[in-house]
C-alpha distance (Angstrom), angle and dihedral (degrees) to the residues before:
residue distance angle dihedral
M1 . . .
G2 3.80 . .
K3 3.82 92.2 .
L4 3.78 90.5 48.5
K5 3.73 92.8 52.5
E6 3.83 89.9 45.3
F7 3.83 89.3 53.6
T8 3.81 95.4 47.1
S9 3.69 89.6 55.2
S10 3.83 95.6 47.1
S11 3.73 127.0 97.5
L12 3.84 92.9 -111.8
F13 3.89 92.1 59.6
L14 3.96 98.0 86.5
P15 3.87 95.7 38.2
V16 3.86 90.7 50.4
V17 3.79 92.3 45.0
A18 3.75 92.2 47.4
L19 3.84 90.3 52.5
A20 3.80 92.6 43.2
V21 3.82 89.1 53.7
L22 3.74 93.5 51.3
L23 3.71 93.7 46.9
V24 3.83 91.2 48.7
F25 3.86 90.3 49.1
N26 3.74 90.3 51.1
A27 3.78 95.8 46.1
I28 3.87 87.9 56.5
F29 3.76 103.3 39.4
V30 3.87 104.8 24.9
D31 3.75 114.3 71.2
G32 3.76 114.9 -128.9
F33 3.78 91.9 0.5
L34 3.93 92.0 138.4
T35 3.79 93.5 40.9
I36 3.78 117.5 116.8
Q37 3.78 120.4 -176.4
M38 3.79 137.0 175.9
T39 3.75 125.3 -125.9
E40 3.77 123.5 -135.9
D41 3.70 93.1 -99.1
G42 3.88 91.0 55.0
R43 3.87 101.0 -97.4
L44 3.83 124.5 138.1
Y45 3.71 119.0 -129.4
G46 3.83 137.1 171.8
R47 3.78 136.8 107.1
L48 3.76 95.3 -73.3
I49 3.90 89.2 54.2
D50 3.74 88.7 48.8
I51 3.79 91.9 51.7
L52 3.90 91.2 51.4
T53 3.83 89.5 45.4
R54 3.79 95.1 50.4
S55 3.71 96.1 40.7
S56 3.90 95.8 53.4
S57 3.90 93.3 88.0
L58 3.83 90.1 46.9
V59 3.76 93.5 48.3
I60 3.87 88.0 52.3
L61 3.81 91.5 46.6
A62 3.86 92.2 46.0
L63 3.84 89.2 53.8
G64 3.79 91.6 59.2
M65 3.86 91.9 40.3
T66 3.83 91.0 51.4
F67 3.84 92.1 63.3
V68 3.88 92.7 42.8
I69 3.91 93.1 51.3
A70 3.85 89.2 44.4
T71 3.83 89.4 63.3
S72 3.84 87.9 51.4
G73 3.73 90.2 -102.1
I74 3.79 136.0 119.8
D75 3.82 134.2 -148.6
I76 3.77 113.6 -158.2
S77 3.74 92.5 163.3
V78 3.87 98.0 75.4
G79 3.88 91.5 96.1
A80 3.81 92.0 57.2
V81 3.78 91.4 44.6
V82 3.78 90.8 54.0
A83 3.92 87.3 55.1
I84 3.85 89.9 49.2
S85 3.85 90.8 48.7
A86 3.81 91.1 50.0
A87 3.85 91.8 47.2
V88 3.78 91.2 51.7
V89 3.81 99.7 50.5
C90 3.74 93.7 40.0
N91 3.94 92.7 47.3
L92 3.81 90.1 50.4
I93 3.81 96.2 46.7
G94 3.70 90.5 43.2
G95 3.77 134.6 -145.5
R96 3.79 96.9 -102.0
G97 3.84 112.8 155.3
D98 3.84 93.6 -140.1
G99 3.78 89.4 69.0
V100 3.82 96.0 -118.2
A101 3.90 120.9 137.7
E102 3.75 115.7 -127.1
T103 3.84 89.7 -157.4
P104 3.77 125.1 30.0
M105 3.77 107.5 -93.5
A106 3.76 95.3 -127.0
L107 3.75 91.3 54.8
A108 3.83 91.4 47.5
M109 3.78 89.9 51.3
L110 3.77 91.6 49.7
A111 3.80 91.2 52.0
A112 3.70 92.2 48.3
V113 3.81 93.2 52.6
G114 3.76 90.4 42.3
V115 3.84 90.9 55.1
G116 3.68 87.8 52.0
I117 3.77 92.2 52.6
L118 3.87 89.8 48.8
C119 3.86 89.4 53.6
G120 3.84 88.1 49.7
V121 3.92 89.3 48.0
W122 3.84 89.3 51.6
N123 3.76 92.3 52.8
G124 3.82 91.2 44.4
F125 3.78 90.4 52.2
L126 3.82 93.8 50.8
V127 3.81 92.1 47.9
S128 3.64 105.2 34.8
K129 3.88 101.9 34.8
L130 3.76 106.3 24.6
K131 3.90 91.8 35.2
I132 3.82 94.7 -131.2
Q133 3.78 113.2 163.3
A134 3.75 108.7 -96.6
V135 3.77 97.1 -124.2
V136 3.92 89.7 51.9
A137 3.79 95.0 43.5
T138 3.89 94.0 50.5
L139 3.78 92.0 40.2
I140 3.82 87.8 67.2
L141 3.79 92.6 59.1
M142 3.85 90.9 38.4
T143 3.80 89.6 57.3
A144 3.86 98.8 38.1
G145 3.84 98.5 34.3
R146 3.71 98.3 73.1
G147 3.80 89.0 48.9
I148 3.80 89.5 52.0
A149 3.79 88.0 53.0
Q150 3.78 90.1 50.5
L151 3.78 92.1 51.3
M152 3.95 88.4 50.3
T153 3.83 91.9 52.3
E154 3.84 94.4 33.0
G155 3.77 90.6 -127.1
Q156 3.71 91.9 -59.3
I157 3.84 133.0 117.3
I158 3.90 103.6 -115.8
T159 3.85 109.0 -147.4
V160 3.71 116.7 -158.1
Y161 3.75 118.1 -147.1
Y162 3.79 96.9 178.5
K163 3.88 99.5 117.3
P164 3.87 100.7 -146.7
F165 3.82 89.3 58.2
A166 3.79 88.6 68.3
Y167 3.84 89.2 60.7
I168 3.80 93.2 72.8
G169 3.79 93.4 68.2
G170 3.82 95.4 17.8
T171 3.80 135.9 50.8
I172 3.72 126.7 -70.2
P173 3.67 111.0 -136.5
G174 3.78 109.3 -91.3
N175 3.74 95.1 27.5
I176 3.77 120.3 108.2
L177 3.69 94.1 -155.7
P178 3.93 133.9 50.9
T179 3.75 114.9 -93.1
N180 3.79 95.4 -126.0
I181 3.81 89.7 65.5
F182 3.79 89.3 60.8
I183 3.78 90.7 44.3
A184 3.88 89.9 54.6
A185 3.80 91.2 47.2
A186 3.80 91.3 50.1
M187 3.90 91.0 52.3
V188 3.94 89.3 49.9
L189 3.74 91.8 50.2
L190 3.76 91.2 46.4
V191 3.78 91.9 51.5
V192 3.91 89.5 47.9
F193 3.73 93.4 47.3
I194 3.87 89.9 52.4
M195 3.84 91.7 46.6
K196 3.82 90.1 50.5
K197 3.68 99.7 42.9
T198 3.87 103.1 38.2
S199 3.85 139.1 36.6
I200 3.75 94.5 -117.3
G201 3.74 90.8 110.0
L202 3.68 94.0 51.5
F203 3.83 90.5 48.1
V204 3.74 93.2 50.7
Q205 3.82 92.1 47.7
S206 3.77 90.7 48.6
V207 3.88 93.1 51.2
G208 3.78 89.7 49.3
I209 3.74 94.6 52.6
N210 3.80 99.9 41.9
P211 3.89 118.8 -9.5
T212 3.79 92.6 -178.4
A213 3.86 93.2 55.5
S214 3.81 88.2 43.9
R215 3.64 90.1 56.6
F216 3.79 93.2 51.0
A217 3.74 89.6 49.5
G218 3.74 89.9 58.9
I219 3.85 103.0 -99.2
N220 3.76 116.2 142.3
V221 3.82 94.1 -126.2
T222 3.79 93.1 -179.1
M223 3.88 91.3 54.2
V224 3.76 92.5 46.4
I225 3.84 94.5 52.3
F226 3.82 91.2 42.2
L227 3.83 93.1 53.4
V228 3.80 96.6 47.9
Y229 3.76 88.2 56.6
A230 3.71 92.2 46.6
F231 3.92 88.1 49.9
S232 3.82 89.5 50.2
G233 3.75 90.6 52.8
F234 3.91 89.1 49.7
C235 3.82 88.7 53.4
A236 3.87 93.5 49.6
G237 3.80 86.7 48.4
V238 3.73 92.6 56.2
S239 3.80 92.4 43.1
G240 3.73 88.2 52.7
L241 3.79 89.8 59.2
I242 3.75 92.4 51.8
E243 3.87 95.6 45.2
S244 3.74 92.5 51.9
S245 3.63 94.1 44.4
L246 3.86 91.4 52.2
I247 3.69 90.8 62.9
R248 3.77 96.5 23.3
A249 3.71 92.6 -128.1
A250 3.81 146.1 76.3
D251 3.70 115.4 -110.3
A252 3.69 110.5 -179.8
N253 3.75 94.5 -171.7
N254 3.79 98.8 52.6
A255 3.77 107.3 20.3
G256 3.87 108.5 114.4
L257 3.83 90.7 -4.5
N258 3.84 108.4 171.1
M259 3.79 91.6 -12.3
E260 3.81 90.3 126.1
M261 3.76 89.4 62.8
D262 3.80 91.1 49.9
A263 3.84 90.5 48.8
I264 3.79 91.9 50.5
L265 3.86 91.3 47.6
A266 3.77 89.4 48.1
V267 3.86 92.2 53.7
A268 3.87 91.1 45.3
L269 3.78 92.6 48.6
G270 3.79 89.5 48.1
G271 3.83 90.4 62.8
T272 3.77 102.7 -100.4
L273 3.73 110.8 138.0
L274 3.82 113.5 -121.2
S275 3.85 86.3 -140.8
G276 3.77 90.8 64.3
G277 3.78 137.1 -117.8
K278 3.86 119.0 90.8
F279 3.76 115.6 43.6
Y280 3.75 134.4 -174.8
V281 3.82 118.8 -148.8
G282 3.90 92.2 -174.9
G283 3.84 89.6 51.3
S284 3.77 92.3 51.8
V285 3.85 92.3 51.1
I286 3.95 89.9 51.0
G287 3.81 89.6 44.4
A288 3.72 91.7 53.0
I289 3.81 91.5 51.5
T290 3.82 88.3 45.5
I291 3.72 92.1 54.7
Q292 3.75 92.8 50.1
T293 3.80 91.2 45.2
L294 3.83 88.7 52.3
T295 3.76 89.9 49.7
T296 3.76 92.0 51.4
T297 3.79 91.5 46.4
M298 3.89 91.0 54.4
Y299 3.81 92.5 48.9
A300 3.84 90.5 48.3
L301 3.85 90.4 52.2
G302 3.73 90.1 51.7
V303 3.86 98.0 -103.8
S304 3.82 109.8 154.0
A305 3.85 123.9 -126.3
D306 3.71 89.0 -113.4
Q307 3.80 91.1 60.2
L308 3.77 97.3 42.5
P309 3.76 96.0 81.7
V310 3.83 90.2 60.1
V311 3.87 89.7 60.4
K312 3.86 91.0 47.7
A313 3.83 90.6 48.0
I314 3.88 90.6 53.7
A315 3.83 88.2 49.7
V316 3.85 89.2 51.5
V317 3.85 91.0 49.9
I318 3.80 92.2 49.5
I319 3.93 93.8 48.3
C320 3.82 91.0 47.4
L321 3.87 90.0 51.0
I322 3.77 92.1 49.8
Q323 3.81 90.8 46.7
S324 3.88 91.6 50.0
K325 3.80 118.7 115.0
K326 3.79 89.8 -123.2
A327 3.79 89.9 56.0
Q328 3.71 92.9 48.4
E329 3.81 92.6 49.0
M330 3.88 88.5 51.1
F331 3.76 91.7 48.8
D332 3.84 92.0 47.2
K333 3.80 89.5 50.1
W334 3.85 90.3 49.5
K335 3.73 90.8 50.2
A336 3.86 93.1 49.0
K337 3.79 91.4 47.8
R338 3.78 91.2 49.8
A339 3.73 92.7 47.0
G340 3.93 87.4 50.8
D341 3.78 93.0 50.0
Q342 3.72 92.7 48.0
G343 3.85 90.5 49.5
L344 3.91 89.4 48.8
E345 3.88 91.3 50.7
K346 3.81 90.2 51.3
A347 3.68 91.0 48.4
V348 3.83 93.0 51.2
E349 3.79 91.0 47.3
K350 3.85 90.5 54.1
A351 3.66 91.7 48.7
């Protein structure tokens, strides 16, 4: 009973409940939703596998976005950075129909992730050094980034025929699950390891709550903010590899489109306050999977891609209302009243 009460009051309670409700809804109304089968070559497939596969990029983006939002910032450029990363890796590997890579794939991947980091460094410089508002600073790259990707691809969709490239977002022969699921899991473990073994999480939280007090406490606030944006760019670069590998092409128009909104929504759904401060990596991961589950559910029910943003917008409004100070005050009053009523009942029973 004590553990249940502890869980219901934890930050993971609402994200887990939201995901559980969606899964139960799908199990009832979507035929074969929970069915997982195996192909002849030993690969698992089904809607649940598809959700994990499609959510891997979003999980990685949400990790970077979590730290940015925790510092009271925002990064609305990650979708464009995904497009740039995809354009870089596909350009370097090349779209030769003979299936030969023009540049070694490992080098092309490093270049794509490196460009993502450079984009994050640019955002971090604008926000931390030049003190430009985060939404304005990242809006610059959000606007220009997709144009940069268009220039790299010359406005064309570059299709990659080099077979190993498909393994990043697909399945390596002999594996039962797509590679991108393992990449996302490795990124989550990396973040958890850093959080457990270093004080970075504490610094980020402190800067988000009160940067002035953090500066007086000896924390290099500028460096912390700079690094979280660089990490967000790194996450976007990795996501760009996965997104381009899933379709085996670089599509500057559609790669990473609106993913920044999904990442922000995933972080908010995970319990991290948009005003900064405390953050929850586990909640962000669950939030990202929940967003992809919602997307899959809407498509399964016949909702068009044009109508889907309306559903997500409603979810954002609800989350913002729940996180508002007024709502928190009302919830605290309700808890206090409930605790008082329970105390009164116990006193009456004793009497």
